[in-house]
N, C-alpha and C positions, 0 to 999 in steps of 0.2 A: 250363816251357820258358824258355829263356834268350834274352837279346838276341842272342847268337851264333847261336842257332838261327834267329831272325828274319832275321838278315843272310844266312844260307845260303839261306833261302827266297827272299829278294829276288833273289839271284843265279840261283837255279834257275828262277824264273818271269819274269825279265827278257826272255828271247827272245819270250815270248808278248805282252808289251807292245810289243816292236819290230815283230812281225808285225802286230799290231792297228793300230799307228800307221801303218805302211805302207799297209795296206788302206784306212784312213780317208782318208789323203792322196790316194790314187788315186781313190777313189769321189767325194770331195767337192772334188777339185782344190784342195787346201789344202796348207800346209806346217806343220811342227811349230814352234810358237812357243816352247814350253818343256816340260821334263819335270820331274817332281816325285817324290821318294821318300818323302813322308810319307803320312798316311792321308787326305788331302784329295782328291787325284786323281793320275793317273799321267802324263797329258800334256795339253797344250792346243794347239789348232791356230790358225792365223792368222785364222780366222773367230770366234775367242774362245770356242769350245766346249771343254769339259773332259770328259775321258774317264777312267774307272776300269776297269782290266782285271782280271778275276778268272778264274783257271784252277782248275778243279775236276776233277782227274783221275778222281776216284771217280764222277763223273757218267757215265762210260763204262759202269760196272757197275750203278750204282744207278738211273740214269735220273732223278736228282734233282740239283738245284743247292743248295748250301749258301750262303746269303746271310748273311754274318757281320754281327752288330750289337754284340757285346761281345767284346773281346780283352784277356786279362790283367787283368781287373777294371775295364776302362775302356770307355766307348763307342768303337766302331770300326766299320769297314766302312760299311754303308749309313747308319748313324746319324750319322756325322760327315762323310761324303763331300760335297764341293762340286762333284762331277761333274754334268754335264748328262746324260751317258749312261754306262751300264755296258756293258762288252763281256764276256760270259760265254763261256768256252771250255772244252771238255773235252779239249783238245789237237788236236782235228780240226776241229770246227765252231766258228765264231765268231758268236755272237748279239749284235746291237746292240739295246739296249733303253733307252728313255727312263727316267731314274731315277724320275720321278714316277709313271710307269706301274708300275715295279717296286715302288715303295713301296705302291701300292694292292694289288698282287698279294699281297704278303707278309702283309697283314692277315689274321689268323686261321689262318695256316699253322702247322704243327707246329714246335716249337723243339727243336733237338738241341744237344748239346754234344760237344766232342772228348773222347777218352778221359781226358785229364788235366784236363778241366773248365776249360781255360784260355780256350776260345773258344766262344761261343754263336752260333747262326745259325738262320734260318728254312729249312725244307726246301720247295723248290718243284719240282714235277715238270717235267721237260724239255719235255713237251708244252705246258705252260702258258707256259713261256719262249718256245718256238717260235711259239706262236699270237700272242704279243704283241711280237715282235721281227722284225728282218730278219737274214738270214744275210749276213755280209760275207765 
Protein backbone atom coordinates (compact mmCIF):
# COMPACT_ATOMS: atom_id res chain seq x y z
CA UNK A 1 0.00 0.00 0.00
CA UNK A 2 1.13 3.47 -0.77
CA UNK A 3 1.28 6.76 1.06
CA UNK A 4 -1.49 7.96 -1.25
CA UNK A 5 -3.70 5.14 0.03
CA UNK A 6 -2.90 6.22 3.59
CA UNK A 7 -3.95 9.80 2.77
CA UNK A 8 -7.25 8.56 1.29
CA UNK A 9 -7.91 6.60 4.47
CA UNK A 10 -7.26 9.72 6.55
CA UNK A 11 -9.92 11.60 4.59
CA UNK A 12 -12.38 8.69 4.76
CA UNK A 13 -12.16 8.34 8.54
CA UNK A 14 -11.86 12.03 9.49
CA UNK A 15 -15.65 12.37 10.05
CA UNK A 16 -15.48 9.71 12.79
CA UNK A 17 -12.77 11.72 14.54
CA UNK A 18 -14.97 14.82 14.34
CA UNK A 19 -18.01 13.00 15.72
CA UNK A 20 -15.88 11.55 18.52
CA UNK A 21 -14.39 14.90 19.47
CA UNK A 22 -17.85 16.49 19.53
CA UNK A 23 -19.12 13.74 21.84
CA UNK A 24 -16.14 14.10 24.20
CA UNK A 25 -16.52 17.89 24.32
CA UNK A 26 -20.20 17.62 25.24
CA UNK A 27 -19.75 14.84 27.83
CA UNK A 28 -16.72 16.36 29.55
CA UNK A 29 -17.60 20.03 29.02
CA UNK A 30 -14.24 20.71 27.37
CA UNK A 31 -13.03 22.13 24.07
CA UNK A 32 -10.56 20.90 21.52
CA UNK A 33 -7.08 22.15 22.30
CA UNK A 34 -5.51 20.72 19.13
CA UNK A 35 -5.77 18.02 16.50
CA UNK A 36 -3.03 15.82 15.18
CA UNK A 37 -2.64 13.80 11.97
CA UNK A 38 0.29 11.60 12.96
CA UNK A 39 0.23 8.29 14.81
CA UNK A 40 0.53 9.74 18.33
CA UNK A 41 -3.10 10.84 18.87
CA UNK A 42 -6.00 12.42 16.95
CA UNK A 43 -7.12 15.22 19.26
CA UNK A 44 -6.40 16.76 22.64
CA UNK A 45 -8.92 18.55 24.83
CA UNK A 46 -8.54 21.52 27.15
CA UNK A 47 -8.28 19.16 30.13
CA UNK A 48 -5.08 17.93 28.41
CA UNK A 49 -6.45 14.44 27.66
CA UNK A 50 -5.44 12.89 24.34
CA UNK A 51 -7.67 10.65 22.25
CA UNK A 52 -7.06 8.24 19.39
CA UNK A 53 -10.05 7.33 17.21
CA UNK A 54 -10.15 4.02 15.38
CA UNK A 55 -12.96 3.10 13.01
CA UNK A 56 -13.28 -0.59 12.21
CA UNK A 57 -16.14 -1.08 9.78
CA UNK A 58 -15.54 -4.84 9.69
CA UNK A 59 -16.49 -5.00 13.38
CA UNK A 60 -20.11 -4.80 12.21
CA UNK A 61 -19.79 -8.26 10.64
CA UNK A 62 -16.95 -9.89 12.60
CA UNK A 63 -17.89 -8.65 16.09
CA UNK A 64 -14.17 -8.10 16.63
CA UNK A 65 -11.97 -5.03 16.73
CA UNK A 66 -8.57 -4.95 15.04
CA UNK A 67 -6.10 -3.16 17.33
CA UNK A 68 -3.16 -2.24 15.10
CA UNK A 69 0.39 -2.42 16.42
CA UNK A 70 2.54 -2.62 13.25
CA UNK A 71 1.97 -0.77 9.99
CA UNK A 72 4.18 -0.86 6.93
CA UNK A 73 7.03 -2.52 8.82
CA UNK A 74 7.11 -0.01 11.69
CA UNK A 75 5.51 0.19 15.13
CA UNK A 76 2.16 1.96 14.86
CA UNK A 77 -1.28 2.10 16.43
CA UNK A 78 -1.37 1.15 20.07
CA UNK A 79 2.38 0.54 20.24
CA UNK A 80 3.22 4.21 19.54
CA UNK A 81 0.10 6.06 20.66
CA UNK A 82 0.43 8.85 23.20
CA UNK A 83 -3.33 8.89 23.73
CA UNK A 84 -4.91 8.54 27.14
CA UNK A 85 -8.03 7.03 25.58
CA UNK A 86 -8.97 5.08 22.49
CA UNK A 87 -12.35 5.60 20.89
CA UNK A 88 -13.31 2.52 18.91
CA UNK A 89 -16.23 2.74 16.52
CA UNK A 90 -17.87 0.42 14.04
CA UNK A 91 -19.49 3.53 12.46
CA UNK A 92 -22.54 3.22 14.73
CA UNK A 93 -21.40 2.71 18.32
CA UNK A 94 -18.53 4.65 19.90
CA UNK A 95 -16.66 2.93 22.74
CA UNK A 96 -14.38 5.03 24.98
CA UNK A 97 -11.66 2.95 26.64
CA UNK A 98 -8.65 3.88 28.72
CA UNK A 99 -5.54 2.96 26.72
CA UNK A 100 -3.90 1.26 29.71
CA UNK A 101 -6.92 -1.03 30.06
CA UNK A 102 -6.83 -1.75 26.32
CA UNK A 103 -3.12 -2.61 26.52
CA UNK A 104 -3.91 -5.18 29.24
CA UNK A 105 -6.81 -6.59 27.24
CA UNK A 106 -4.72 -7.29 24.12
CA UNK A 107 -2.17 -9.42 25.95
CA UNK A 108 -2.41 -12.94 24.57
CA UNK A 109 -5.07 -12.07 21.99
CA UNK A 110 -4.78 -13.52 18.48
CA UNK A 111 -2.76 -11.53 15.98
CA UNK A 112 -3.92 -11.12 12.39
CA UNK A 113 -2.55 -9.28 9.41
CA UNK A 114 -4.18 -7.53 6.48
CA UNK A 115 -4.31 -9.38 3.16
CA UNK A 116 -1.26 -7.52 1.86
CA UNK A 117 0.59 -8.13 5.15
CA UNK A 118 1.21 -4.40 5.59
CA UNK A 119 -0.55 -4.11 8.95
CA UNK A 120 -0.69 -6.35 12.02
CA UNK A 121 -3.14 -6.14 14.88
CA UNK A 122 -4.65 -7.91 17.84
CA UNK A 123 -8.18 -9.23 17.50
CA UNK A 124 -10.45 -8.34 20.42
CA UNK A 125 -14.08 -9.38 20.68
CA UNK A 126 -16.59 -6.56 20.73
CA UNK A 127 -18.05 -7.95 23.96
CA UNK A 128 -14.67 -7.52 25.72
CA UNK A 129 -14.39 -3.95 24.46
CA UNK A 130 -17.96 -3.27 25.58
CA UNK A 131 -17.35 -4.68 29.08
CA UNK A 132 -14.28 -2.47 29.57
CA UNK A 133 -15.44 0.81 28.08
CA UNK A 134 -18.30 3.27 28.06
CA UNK A 135 -20.46 4.08 25.10
CA UNK A 136 -20.33 7.73 24.19
